[in-house]
Backbone as a ProteinNet text record, in pm:
[ID]
protein_1_A
[PRIMARY]
MTHTPLTRLALARGSYDIAHAVYPTDALAAVRWRARSGRPAVLSYLGTPERADLRAKRRRLEILQSAIAGCDAVVALSHHAAAGFERWLGYQARVIEPGVDIGAFTPGTQRAAVPTIVCSADAGEPRKGVALLVKALGFVRADIPDARLVLSSPRNLDRVVRAGVPLEAPGVEWVNLDQQDALAAAYGSAWVAALPARSEAFGLVLAEAMACGTPVLGYNDAAIPEVVAGGEVGRLFDRLEPRAIADALLPMLSKPPSVQTVAACRARAEQFSTDRCTERYLELYAELGVRSSVSADRG
[TERTIARY]
10904	10763.7	10716.9	10807.7	10767.5	10726.5	10771	10735.8	10596.9	10547.2	10423.4	10305	10282	10169.5	10181.8	10303.9	10323.5	10294.7	10332.4	10303.3	10152.6	10083.1	9937.7	9874.7	9924.2	9871	9895.7	10016.4	10049.1	9960.6	9936.3	9851.1	9706.9	9660.8	9522.4	9499.6	9600.8	9586.5	9602.9	9662.4	9689.8	9585.6	9600	9514.3	9605.6	9617.8	9716.8	9650.4	9715.7	9668.9	9722	9836.1	9899.6	9989	10001.2	10094.6	10208.4	10329.7	10446.3	10544.3	10557.7	10643.9	10777.9	10882.6	11014.3	11061.6	10978.3	11005.2	10879.7	10894.5	10775.9	10687.8	10749.1	10667.9	10580.1	10634.6	10552.2	10447.8	10478.9	10381.6	10257.6	10274	10157.2	10060.8	10117.3	10033.8	9970.8	10047.6	9995.7	9880.6	9893.5	9788.9	9659.5	9671.4	9551.9	9489.1	9573.4	9523.8	9453.1	9508.8	9448.2	9309	9294.9	9164.7	9059.3	9100.5	9006.5	8978.6	9083.6	9070.8	9033	9063.3	9041.6	9145.7	9253.7	9360	9478.2	9562.7	9666.6	9783.1	9848.6	9967.9	10076.7	10199.7	10315	10426.2	10500.7	10620.4	10741.4	10843	10973.4	11062.5	11102.3	11182.3	11329.8	11404.9	11540.8	11648.7	11609.6	11707.2	11670	11720.6	11689.1	11627.1	11505.3	11447.3	11528.8	11579.1	11653	11599.5	11596.6	11533.5	11589.1	11721.3	11782.3	11744	11747.9	11714.8	11567.9	11481.3	11338.8	11301.5	11380.9	11351	11439.2	11529.3	11625.9	11561.7	11462.8	11400	11251.6	11201.9	11062.3	10969.4	10878.1	10770.5	10817.8	10947.1	10993.6	10922.8	10917	10850.6	10702.1	10638	10494.7	10463.9	10546.5	10524.8	10536.9	10640.6	10659.5	10546.4	10502.4	10390.9	10263.4	10241	10123.3	10132.7	10252.4	10272.7	10247.6	10298.1	10278.5	10129.7	10061.6	9920	9834.9	9873.7	9789.8	9824.9	9946.6	9988.6	9946.7	9927.1	9893.4	10014.4	10133.8	10255.6	10372	10466.1	10592.1	10704.2	10798.3	10906.6	11038.1	11115	11248.5	11352.5	11473.5	11579.1	11650.9	11635.7	11709.3	11636.7	11677.2	11619.7	11662.5	11782.3	11825.8	11733.5	11702.6	11612.2	11473.2	11428	11296.4	11292.4	11405.1	11410.9	11396	11445.3	11426.7	11280.3	11206.3	11062.3	10994.4	11032.1	10970.9	11003.1	11127.9	11171.8	11115.6	11124.6	11091.7	10949.6	10886.4	10755	10650.2	10693.3	10598.6	10534.8	10608.5	10552.3	10639.5	10576.1	10648.6	10656.2	10770.3	10789.7	10826.9	10787.5	10829.3	10971.5	11053.6	11191.7	11203.4	11244	11279.3	11410.1	11516.6	11647	11650.2	11727.4	11738.8	11807.1	11777.2	11827.2	11959.9	12042.7	12169.3	12151.9	12193.8	12187.8	12303.4	12278.7	12386.4	12422.7	12347.9	12385.5	12488	12477.6	12573.3	12697.8	12679.6	12792.8	12830.2	12937.4	12983.2	13133.5	13184.9	13328.7	13411.8	13519.2	13607.4	13695	13760	13845.7	13986.3	14025.9	14163.6	14170.8	14238.1	14259.3	14377.1	14378.3	14490.6	14619.4	14728.8	14857.7	14909.2	14865.4	14909.5	14788.1	14807.5	14694.2	14614.9	14487.2	14404.4	14275.7	14247.2	14122.6	14039.3	13910.5	13822.3	13716.7	13688.6	13580.3	13504.4	13381	13301.1	13212.5	13227.2	13144.1	13174.7	13079.9	13095.5	13198.7	13314.6	13422.7	13387.2	13290.8	13251.6	13151.6	13106.1	13011.3	13088.8	13107.7	13188.6	13142.8	13012.9	12960.2	13014.8	13058.5	13108.5	13248.8	13322.1	13449.7	13565.6	13559.1	13666	13797.6	13790.9	13913.3	13984.9	13909.5	13969.2	14034.5	13971.9	14025.4	14158.5	14167	14293.1	14403.7	14370.8	14470.1	14508.7	14410	14438.1	14533.5	14521.7	14610.8	14756.6	14782.6	14919.8	14976.7	14896.3	14940.4	14957.5	14865	14873.7	15001.6	15036.1	15152.9	15284.4	15279.5	15400.2	15437.7	15337.6	15361.3	15355.8	15270.5	15254.4	15275.5	15399.3	15430.5	15358	15323.1	15258.8	15105.9	15049	14902.9	14846.4	14730.8	14667.2	14520.1	14467.9	14327.8	14262.3	14159.3	14085	13959.2	13946.1	13831.1	13753.6	13627.2	13542	13570.4	13602.1	13635.4	13523.9	13558.2	13455.6	13403.2	13278.1	13220.1	13242.7	13258.5	13275.6	13398.4	13509	13634	13625.7	13551.3	13540.5	13478.3	13375.5	13311.5	13409.8	13492.5	13590.1	13692.1	13740	13838.2	13776.4	13653.3	13585.8	13564.1	13550.6	13533.7	13665.3	13775.7	13905.2	13977.6	13934.4	13997.7	14104.8	14230.7	14335.2	14316.2	14333.5	14317.4	14436.9	14550.7	14669.3	14728.2	14747.1	14806	14872.6	14983	15052.7	14961.7	14956.5	14877.8	14731.8	14685.7	14545.1	14526.5	14428.1	14395.6	14247.1	14220.2	14082.2	14039.3	13930.5	13882.1	13734.4	13695.4	13555.2	13474.5	13394.5	13315.4	13166.3	13132.2	12991	12914.7	12981.9	12914.6	12918.2	12809.4	12797	12906.6	12942.5	13044.9	13181.2	13210.8	13337.6	13340.1	13227.3	13219.4	13236.1	13169.4	13181.3	13325.2	13390.1	13529.6	13620.2	13596.3	13677	13657.3	13532.9	13506.6	13574.7	13560.6	13610.7	13761.6	13833.6	13979.8	14039.1	13959.5	14009.7	14025.8	14109.7	14125.4	14025.2	13988.4	13896.1	13812.6	13686	13602.5	13571.2	13593.2	13578.5	13473.6	13402	13305.3	13310.1	13391	13401.5	13294.2	13171.3	13063.2	12988.3	12928.5	12843.1	12698.4	12606.5	12462.4	12409.9	12459.9	12411.6	12277.9	12183.2	12053.5	12061.5	12162.1	12184.8	12333	12384.2	12523.1	12527.6	12454.3	12440.2	12573.8	12666.5	12794.8	12871.7	12854.7	12921.1	12859.3	12727.3	12660.6	12699.5	12713.5	12756.2	12897.8	12985.6	13123.1	13125.6	13045.5	13041.1	12988.4	12896.7	12847.1	12959.5	13062.4	13180	13285.4	13249.2	13340.3	13445.8	13424.9	13524.5	13483.2	13568.8	13535.8	13531.7	13460.7	13433.9	13473	13493.9	13523.5	13428.8	13363	13269.9	13275.6	13222	13215.9	13104.2	13131	13034.6	12929.5	12842.5	12746.9	12625.4	12509.6	12386	12356.5	12330.4	12289.3	12405.1	12527.7	12640.5	12656.5	12643.1	12654.8	12550.9	12436	12335.4	12381.2	12466.2	12515.6	12640.1	12730.7	12856.5	12834.7	12818.6	12783.5	12904.8	13023.5	13144.4	13198.2	13292.8	13352.5	13433	13419.6	13499.8	13454.1	13331.4	13280.2	13328.3	13379.2	13425.7	13449.6	13488.2	13520	13455.2	13443.3	13394.4	13501	13509.9	13597.6	13512.6	13560.4	13477.5	13502.2	13607	13636.8	13663.2	13604.6	13627	13760.2	13866.4	14002	14088.3	14179.1	14262.9	14338.3	14390.7	14466.6	14377.7	14257.7	14165.1	14126.8	14106.3	14073.3	14191.2	14311	14431.1	14452.1	14432.8	14451.3	14355	14235.2	14138.3	14172.5	14230.6	14263.9	14385	14483.4	14610.9	14596.6	14525.6	14512.9	14434.7	14345.9	14267	14350.2	14463	14548.6	14672.6	14675.9	14793.2	14798.7	14681.8	14675.8	14542.9	14534.8	14406.9	14299.6	14172.8	14064.9	14078.3	14059.4	14066.6	13939.6	13943.8	13825.6	13709.4	13740.3	13636	13576.2	13661.6	13612.8	13524.7	13566.6	13486.3	13348.1	13344.2	13216.6	13128.8	13190.2	13113.9	13056.8	13136.3	13089.6	12974.2	12990.3	12885.1	12755.4	12766.5	12647.9	12578.4	12657.2	12598	12524.9	12584.8	12521.7	12392.1	12386.7	12265.8	12145.9	12171.9	12062.2	11997.5	12066.4	12013.8	11987	11962	11946.2	11820.4	11820	11701.7	11582	11607.2	11496.7	11429.9	11511.9	11455.5	11381.8	11439.5	11374.4	11239.8	11238.1	11114.6	11007.7	11046.6	10949.7	10888.5	10968.2	10916.1	10819.5	10848.6	10753.3	10624.6	10637.8	10517.4	10433.8	10498.8	10426.6	10351.5	10417.7	10352.3	10232.6	10250.9	10139.8	10022.2	10052.7	9945.8	9870.6	9944	9879.8	9784.6	9818	9735.3	9624.6	9611.3	9501.4	9532.4	9659.1	9696.8	9734.8	9665.6	9697.1	9796.4	9897.6	10000	10049.8	10074.3	10134.9	10284.5	10336.6	10480.3	10557.1	10666.1	10752.8	10886.8	10965	11097.7	11184.9	11166.8	11250	11223.3	11101.3	11065.8	11085.5	11123.8	11138.5	11005.9
6592.5	6620.1	6747.7	6845	6971.2	6950.7	6841.6	6815.3	6754.3	6694.7	6617.8	6700.1	6823.7	6902.8	6930.4	6954.1	6978.6	6852.9	6738.2	6612.2	6589.5	6619.1	6604.8	6694.5	6818.1	6913	6864.6	6815.1	6766.3	6649	6558.6	6443.2	6487.3	6584.7	6631.7	6700.2	6767.6	6840.8	6753.4	6636.2	6551.7	6444	6373.4	6259.2	6138.9	6057.9	5950.5	5815	5714.6	5577.1	5516.1	5564.4	5509.5	5616.3	5613.4	5702.2	5615.5	5644.5	5564.1	5653	5630.7	5711.7	5644.1	5724.7	5670.9	5718.6	5792.3	5830.8	5801.8	5752.4	5724.8	5847	5966.5	6087.2	6113.4	6096.5	6110.7	6000.4	5885	5776.1	5813.9	5898.4	5943.9	6020.3	6104.4	6176.6	6079.5	5979.5	5881	5801.5	5771.1	5696.1	5777.3	5905.7	5990.6	6001.3	6015.9	6021.4	5891	5779.3	5648.5	5640.2	5691.4	5686	5766.5	5877.8	5962.2	5909.2	5860.8	5824.3	5678.2	5593.2	5451	5383.8	5456.4	5401.9	5360.9	5271.7	5212.8	5306.8	5277.1	5349.5	5248.6	5282.9	5196.1	5277.4	5215.2	5276.1	5190.1	5249.9	5184.7	5239.2	5150.3	5191.7	5178.6	5287.1	5292	5254	5204.7	5162.5	5027.5	5002.8	4879.8	4916.8	4872.9	4901.8	4835.7	4915.6	4864.9	4931.9	4856.2	4903.5	5038.7	5051.3	5175	5293.6	5275.3	5385.8	5423.3	5324.3	5352.8	5432.8	5418.1	5489.4	5612.4	5638.3	5746.8	5884.5	5897	6026.1	6019.4	6129.9	6139.8	6104.5	6014.7	5974.1	5888.4	5855.4	5776.5	5641.6	5572.1	5442.2	5456.3	5555.5	5576.5	5605.5	5687.8	5723.1	5599.5	5518.2	5399.7	5299.4	5284	5193	5239.2	5370.5	5423.7	5402.5	5418.8	5397.2	5251.8	5160.2	5017.7	4982	5036.1	5003.8	5057.5	5172	5236.6	5207	5160.8	5133.3	4992.2	4976.4	4844.8	4753	4810	4730.1	4816.4	4753.1	4816.8	4733.4	4799.8	4732.3	4756.3	4650.3	4659.3	4638	4691.6	4685.3	4551	4470.5	4343.8	4250.4	4124.5	4029.3	4065.4	4121.5	4167	4276.3	4374.9	4482.2	4427.7	4332.3	4272.9	4199.9	4137.9	4069.8	4168.8	4291.9	4395.1	4430.9	4438.1	4462.4	4349.9	4226.6	4111.5	4111	4138.6	4128.1	4239.5	4364.3	4478	4529.2	4495.4	4550.9	4444.1	4317.4	4210.1	4218.6	4271.7	4293.1	4223	4158.8	4091.7	4184.4	4248.4	4340.4	4263.7	4317.3	4262	4310.7	4226.7	4264.1	4295.5	4417.7	4457.7	4535.1	4479.1	4544	4668.8	4769.8	4890.8	4859.7	4939.2	4911.7	4978.8	4908.1	4960.5	4994.7	5114	5156.2	5090.1	4972.6	4897.9	4955.8	5056.3	5127.5	5235.3	5295.6	5399.9	5338.8	5231.8	5164.6	5042.7	5056.6	4952.4	4931.7	4814.8	4790.6	4894.9	4939.4	5037.9	4977.3	5064.8	5017.5	4984.7	5037.6	5014.2	5022.3	4925.9	4925.5	5016.2	5062.7	5142	5061.7	5131.5	5063.7	5002.3	5053.2	5000.8	4950	4858.7	4806.5	4918.9	4927.1	5039.5	4991.6	5049.9	5025.9	5152.2	5139.1	5255.5	5234.2	5342.2	5341.4	5471.7	5462.4	5582.3	5621	5553.7	5581.8	5720	5772.4	5901.3	5887.7	5950.3	5937.7	6004	6095	6162.2	6086.6	5971	5887	5772.8	5774.1	5670.7	5529	5508.3	5374.5	5313.5	5395.4	5346.3	5286.2	5314.7	5249.1	5294.7	5415.6	5462.2	5477.7	5519	5532	5397.6	5290.4	5156.4	5118.8	5157.1	5124.2	5195.3	5320.1	5393.7	5327.1	5284	5213.4	5079.9	5012.5	4884.7	4905.5	5019.8	5047.1	5048.3	5094.6	5092.6	4951.8	4855.6	4715.6	4663.1	4700.7	4655.5	4705.2	4832	4890.6	4833.9	4768.1	4700.2	4586.1	4525.8	4417.5	4465.8	4566.7	4620.8	4772.1	4819	4959.4	5060.7	5021.5	5118.4	5111.4	5034.9	5027.1	5164.1	5195.2	5323.7	5305.1	5403.2	5401.9	5530.8	5519.7	5634.8	5653.1	5772	5804.8	5920.7	5928.9	6036.8	6166.1	6272.3	6401.2	6446.3	6481.8	6520.5	6661.3	6681.8	6816.6	6891	6816.5	6876.3	6814.6	6888.6	6835.7	6808.6	6891.3	6872.6	6738.2	6697.3	6567.8	6453.5	6467	6363.4	6350.6	6463.1	6462.7	6402.1	6440.6	6385.3	6234.9	6186.5	6042.9	5966.9	6040	5976.3	5942.9	6001.7	5975.8	6082.3	6044.1	6143.2	6202.5	6333	6398.2	6371.9	6338.6	6303.5	6175.1	6077.4	5949.6	5890.6	5820.1	5761.2	5669.9	5695.8	5612.4	5650.8	5746.6	5786.7	5904.9	5895.5	6002.9	6037.3	6165.7	6213.3	6259.1	6204.6	6234.6	6272.8	6369.8	6410.4	6303.3	6229.3	6120.3	6151.4	6279.8	6316.2	6290.2	6306.5	6284.3	6135.7	6089.1	5946.7	5897.1	5977.8	5932.3	5920.8	6012.9	6005.7	5883.4	5854.4	5738.3	5608.7	5600.5	5481.2	5462.2	5572.7	5564.7	5515.1	5561.6	5518.2	5370.1	5325.2	5182.7	5100.3	5146.8	5069.8	5058.5	5153.9	5150.1	5080.2	5066	5006	4854.7	4798.7	4653.7	4593.5	4673.5	4629.5	4749.4	4727.1	4827.4	4776.5	4859.9	4816	4898.5	4832.2	4899.2	4832.1	4886.3	4826.8	4879.4	4890.5	4950.1	4842.7	4885.5	4797.7	4844.4	4756.8	4787.4	4842.5	4790.5	4835.7	4769.6	4850.5	4797.1	4726.3	4761.1	4689.4	4691.5	4805.1	4813.9	4839.4	4942.4	4970.3	5001	5065.1	5100.9	4976.3	4865.4	4742.2	4685.7	4693.3	4646.1	4732.6	4863.3	4952.9	4918	4889.7	4853	4723.4	4625.6	4499.5	4520	4615.2	4645.3	4694.6	4753.5	4800.1	4691.1	4568	4455.3	4447.5	4516.5	4523.8	4439.4	4347.1	4267.2	4354.4	4308	4391.9	4321.6	4404.8	4356.9	4424.5	4344.8	4401.5	4328.9	4394.4	4338	4234.3	4122.2	4013.1	4045.9	4140.1	4193.2	4246.3	4241.5	4300.3	4247.8	4338.1	4294.7	4274	4306.3	4296	4154.3	4047.4	3912.7	3883.7	3951.4	3931.6	3988.1	4089.4	4153.3	4082	4051.2	3986.2	3835.4	3775.6	3633.5	3542.7	3600.3	3519.4	3479.4	3388	3344	3455.3	3467.3	3564.6	3708.5	3729.3	3866.2	3940.4	3870.3	3943	3856.3	3924.1	3857	3932.8	3860.9	3919.5	3904.2	4001.4	3987.9	3990.3	3928.1	3902.6	3993.9	4074.7	4161.3	4303.6	4399.5	4540.3	4585.6	4530.3	4562.5	4583.9	4680.7	4709.1	4586.9	4504.1	4388.1	4288.8	4268.4	4175.8	4227.1	4356.8	4415.3	4400.2	4427.8	4416.6	4273.1	4176.7	4036.7	3995.1	4052	4020.9	4092.9	4210.6	4288.4	4233.4	4186.7	4149.8	4051.8	3940.6	3850.5	3912.4	4006.5	4070.3	4172	4214.4	4314.1	4252	4120.1	4052.9	4068.5	4090.4	4111.7	4178.7	4246.2	4307.8	4202.5	4240	4143.3	4077.7	3947.4	3873.3	3895.6	3851.4	3859.9	3782.9	3668.2	3586.8	3657.6	3725.5	3797.6	3914.6	3987.3	4099.4	4050.2	3939.3	3885	3839.5	3776.2	3728.9	3846.2	3950	4068.8	4135.1	4147.5	4209	4128.5	3997.4	3912.1	3925.9	3935.7	3952.1	4085.6	4192.5	4324.6	4328.6	4254.9	4254.2	4197.4	4120	4069.8	4181.6	4295.9	4410.8	4529.4	4504.3	4612.9	4694.4	4817.5	4902.5	4841.5	4772.7	4707.1	4602.5	4522.7	4418.8	4482.5	4586	4656	4712.3	4775.5	4833.7	4727.5	4615.8	4508.7	4457.7	4448.6	4397.6	4497.3	4625.9	4725.1	4725.1	4708.5	4701.4	4579.6	4469.7	4351.3	4381	4454.4	4492.2	4583.2	4682.3	4771.9	4694.1	4596.5	4516.8	4437	4383.7	4310.9	4400.9	4528.5	4624	4682.9	4632.1	4675.4	4793	4829.4	4942.1	4890.2	4936.2	4897.4	4997.5	4945.9	5035.5	4982.4	5075.3	5040.2	5064.8	5107	5135	5004.8	4999.6	4882	4919	4819.3	4844.8	4919.7	4892.1	4959.1	5110.1	5149.9	5291.8	5355.4	5275.6	5328.9	5335.9
7991.2	8018.6	7950.6	7932	7869.3	7723.8	7660.9	7521.9	7507.5	7614.8	7604.7	7554.7	7604.9	7551.4	7401.6	7353.8	7210.8	7130.2	7186	7118.1	7110.7	7217.8	7218.1	7112.9	7102.8	7005.9	6863.8	6838.2	6704.3	6665	6758.1	6729.3	6704.7	6781.9	6767.8	6633.4	6583	6457.3	6333.6	6348.8	6233.5	6214.1	6103.5	6073.6	6053.6	6158.7	6159	6178.6	6124.3	6142	6270.6	6316.8	6435.9	6497.6	6629	6699.9	6752.5	6709.3	6746.7	6821.4	6950.4	7036	7057.8	7076.7	7110.3	7247.2	7316.4	7454.3	7536.7	7658.2	7740.8	7762.8	7773.1	7792.4	7670.9	7550.5	7430.9	7422.3	7478.5	7478.9	7559.4	7662	7737.6	7647.4	7558.9	7463	7364.4	7321.9	7227.7	7289.6	7418.8	7488.2	7493.8	7523.1	7527.2	7388	7286.5	7147.9	7112	7156.1	7130.2	7189.8	7313.5	7380.4	7304.3	7242.9	7169	7029.2	6962.6	6821.1	6799	6897.3	6879.5	6793.1	6760.7	6677.4	6764.7	6714.3	6799.4	6830.7	6943	6987	7020.8	6985.5	7006.4	7070.5	7160.6	7219.6	7186.3	7126.1	7112.4	7223.2	7314	7430	7394.2	7405	7352.9	7453.5	7569.2	7668.8	7727.1	7847.7	7920.4	8054.4	8083.2	8214.4	8325	8416.6	8531.9	8657.1	8765.2	8888	8933.6	8935.7	8984.7	8897.7	8766.3	8676.5	8685.9	8698.1	8704	8827.6	8933.5	9057.9	9078.9	8983.6	9001.2	8986.6	8898.9	8875.2	8905.9	8952.9	8993	8876.6	8899.9	8810.7	8693.7	8683.6	8569.1	8563.1	8676.6	8679.9	8649.2	8710.5	8689.6	8542.1	8478.7	8338.3	8249	8273	8190.1	8212	8335.2	8362.7	8292	8291	8221.7	8071.8	8018	7874.9	7837.8	7920.4	7894.5	7900.3	7999.7	8017.3	7903	7846.6	7746.4	7602.7	7575.5	7438.3	7395.3	7266.7	7212.8	7209.3	7199.8	7197.4	7243.3	7312.6	7350.4	7291.4	7225.4	7154.7	7226.8	7248.1	7306.8	7197.5	7219.1	7118.8	7115	7218	7226.7	7322.4	7322.7	7418.4	7560.3	7574.3	7706	7757.7	7673.6	7714.7	7744.2	7662.9	7686.3	7820	7857.2	7987.1	8101.6	8081.9	8183.3	8201.5	8091.9	8101.9	8178.9	8149.4	8215.5	8364.2	8398.9	8538.1	8624.8	8575.9	8662	8643.4	8529.7	8500.9	8470	8465.4	8439.6	8302.4	8204.8	8072	7967.6	7871.2	7764	7642.9	7626.6	7515.1	7388.7	7276.5	7147.5	7119.3	7057.4	7025.3	6876.7	6846.3	6710	6719.7	6666.2	6675.1	6588.1	6628.4	6546	6413.5	6313.8	6179.8	6148.8	6072	6021.8	5873.8	5836.5	5697.1	5622.1	5567.4	5503.3	5366.7	5322.2	5201.8	5231.2	5350.4	5390.5	5453.6	5528.4	5592.9	5509	5431.6	5340.9	5358	5319.5	5333	5259.2	5324.8	5264.8	5156.5	5081.2	4971.8	5019.2	5135.8	5181.4	5333.2	5393	5537.3	5572.9	5696.7	5745.1	5734.2	5711.9	5693.8	5822.8	5937.7	6067.1	6143.4	6239.7	6317.3	6383.1	6350.6	6393.1	6458.1	6573.3	6646.5	6635.3	6613.3	6615.7	6722.6	6795.1	6894.4	6879.4	6834.2	6808.6	6926.3	7039.2	7156.4	7214.1	7287.5	7355.5	7466.6	7447	7545.4	7677.7	7677.8	7801.1	7885.3	7836.5	7910.4	7974.6	8108	8174.2	8143.6	8126.6	8101.8	7973	7880.7	7753	7763.6	7870.6	7895.3	7808.4	7753.8	7665.6	7741.9	7867.1	7947.5	7959.6	7977.5	7984.9	7852.1	7742.7	7611.5	7586.3	7630.2	7615.6	7697.7	7818.2	7899.9	7835.6	7777.4	7709.6	7593	7524.6	7412.4	7456.5	7579.4	7630	7634.8	7679.7	7681.1	7538.1	7449.7	7310.8	7245.8	7270.2	7204.7	7258.8	7374	7422.1	7328.7	7264.8	7169.4	7024.4	6998.9	6862.7	6871.5	6863.6	6890.1	6802	6678.9	6590.2	6593.8	6685.2	6696.1	6732.1	6675.8	6701.5	6736.7	6806.6	6848.7	6802	6719.6	6669.1	6753.1	6813	6896.5	6835.4	6869	6819.3	6895.1	6821.1	6883.4	6976.5	7098.7	7195.6	7171.5	7202.1	7196.3	7326.7	7434.1	7565.9	7630.8	7631.3	7685	7834.5	7906.4	8051.3	8085.2	8008.9	8033.2	8010.7	7908.6	7878.4	7990.3	8038.7	8147.8	8272.7	8303.9	8422	8409.1	8285.9	8263.9	8272.8	8294.2	8311.3	8182.6	8070.6	7940.9	7916.6	7900.2	7872.2	7732.7	7722.8	7593.6	7502.3	7564.2	7486.4	7542.4	7453.8	7492.7	7369.9	7385.9	7271.7	7189.9	7059.6	6969.7	6957.2	7036.8	7033.4	6938.6	6851.8	6758.4	6772.4	6782.9	6791.1	6652.1	6602.1	6467.5	6475.3	6395.1	6390.6	6317.8	6392.7	6337	6340.3	6351.5	6361.6	6232.8	6118	5990.3	5954.3	5896.5	5866.5	5772.8	5672.5	5578.6	5644.9	5738	5810.7	5901.6	5963.4	6052	5972.2	5857.2	5773.3	5725.1	5690.6	5645.2	5757	5879.6	5994.1	6020.8	6017.2	6035.5	5926	5800.8	5688.9	5683.3	5742.5	5740	5862.5	5968.3	6092.4	6078.6	6163	6168.9	6268	6368.7	6473.8	6518.3	6548.2	6613.9	6754.4	6854.3	6993.7	7067	7156	7243	7380.5	7472.7	7606.6	7702.1	7653.7	7732.2	7810.4	7919.7	7998.7	7986.3	8014.9	8018.5	7886.6	7774.9	7644.5	7610.9	7564.5	7523.6	7389	7307.9	7181.8	7144.4	7100	7052.5	6903.7	6859.3	6717	6650.2	6722.3	6660.7	6616.8	6686.1	6646.9	6519.2	6508.8	6387.7	6268	6288.9	6181.3	6135	6230.2	6194.7	6114.9	6155.6	6081.9	5940.8	5923.4	5789.1	5699.4	5759.8	5686.2	5673.4	5711.2	5698	5805.5	5917.5	6024	6144	6188.2	6306.4	6431.5	6532.3	6648.5	6778.5	6879.5	7014.5	7111.6	7196	7292.4	7425.3	7526.8	7661.1	7666.9	7728	7738.2	7845.1	7809.9	7906.5	7832.3	7899.4	7848.2	7707.7	7610.4	7476.9	7381.1	7421.8	7329.1	7271.8	7352.7	7293.6	7186.7	7189.2	7085.5	6951.4	6956.2	6834.5	6784.1	6875.9	6840.2	6846.9	6732.5	6728.6	6743.1	6753.6	6766.1	6630.4	6631.1	6505.9	6441.6	6310.7	6238.2	6258.8	6304.5	6313.1	6437	6538.2	6654.8	6776.1	6882.7	7008.1	7123.4	7236.8	7361.5	7468.8	7557.8	7673.8	7799.6	7905.3	8023.6	8142.7	8139.4	8253.3	8204.9	8274.8	8240.7	8299.4	8242.3	8285.5	8161.1	8165.1	8047.5	7995.7	8086.3	8042.1	7967.2	8016.7	7951.2	7812.7	7800.9	7670.7	7575.6	7625	7541.7	7494.1	7582.7	7545.8	7434.9	7437.1	7332.2	7201.6	7211.7	7092.6	7017.1	7089.2	7027.3	6910.3	6924.4	6807.9	6693.3	6724.8	6619.8	6541.1	6599.4	6535.8	6472.8	6466.6	6408.8	6257.2	6196	6051.8	6018	5902.9	5864.3	5842.5	5847	5823	5686.3	5682.9	5557.7	5476.1	5352	5266.1	5328.2	5386.8	5449.8	5572	5649.3	5766.4	5725.4	5623.6	5573.9	5531.1	5458.9	5411.8	5528.4	5629.3	5745.5	5824.2	5840.8	5912.9	5839.4	5710.2	5628.8	5637.3	5628.9	5636.1	5771.1	5877.7	6010.7	6020.9	5970.8	5977.7	5897.7	5788	5705.9	5781.2	5883.7	5966.4	6048.3	6059.6	6133.5	6040.3	5913.6	5816.8	5844.1	5793.3	5807.5	5734.7	5622.5	5551.5	5639.4	5707	5793.7	5911.1	5968.1	6079.2	6034.4	5917.1	5864.6	5843.5	5785.4	5760.7	5890.5	5994.3	6121.2	6185.1	6169	6220.2	6137.7	6007.3	5924.7	5961.4	5995	6040.7	6170.6	6261	6386.2	6358.9	6272.8	6239.7	6182.8	6095.1	6034.4	6140.3	6238.1	6347.2	6425.6	6431.2	6505.5	6419.1	6296.8	6211.3	6122.1	6110.3	6025.2	5888.1	5787.1	5650.8	5593.1	5526	5471	5339.5	5245.7	5117	5118	5232.9	5244.3	5244.8	5172.3	5172	5231.7	5265.8	5321.9	5222.5	5091.2	4991.4	4988.6	5022.3	5021.3	5158.2	5258.4	5394.1	5461.5
[MASK]
+++++++++++++++++++++++++++++++++++++++++++++++++++++++++++++++++++++++++++++++++++++++++++++++++++++++++++++++++++++++++++++++++++++++++++++++++++++++++++++++++++++++++++++++++++++++++++++++++++++++++++++++++++++++++++++++++++++++++++++++++++++++++++++++++++++++++++++++++++++++++++++++++++++++++++

């Protein structure tokens, strides 16, 4: 909320064709600007509306309802997220998936010499399920002793410990994945990218991994099935239990991804490219009366 006055000031000082907010609080400023300027306002909602979350913090529900009422369009990241808008707010959100930079995330030149899993999720966020993945690795290594799990180095060790993730475990390696090139390299060398998270509004890290030609494993929940189409590009598991995760990982770690799997993963990721995302937003802007010479190639 403290940002809202600054957003209002920035909008008042500029000359814009459209105000596009990515936070409901900024959408309040966009709505006021819309009322004064007569130009359209859009909100891209970066999560999934859920009853508990909407009522967890003071005014959260009221702010989102005001944003929906005042904006010309609200965009959800997935059909799952859009269903949350329909169920809890009675609103039909447009679905535009977030874009993957398929120029930055490309297949690597060489896979790791040993079966390797990468998980770039925040280990300090319990919802991401990294603790379960570490436990699953123990079961995996009973059958594949040299299997390894690459995790993103934490910025806050206390959060990781509180989330139940051991800082030291056999086969686990912590790597700094904050830079895009390091993350792409980790995806490209891994045999599998895993995300045992629940309540995901999309699952962008899985799409990024597929852009690097790496098959993925995700929990059969929320928006993850929309990203993981099955077949050669990845698998889903049905229970948030280490054994279930391990059972799904084992066949994926029997050999490195084949040429056919790399191609299938890449093709799937291209369906979520930044170019496609940009074109869909430009289509939305055009529907709202905004003329633009910007193309997807120019961003």
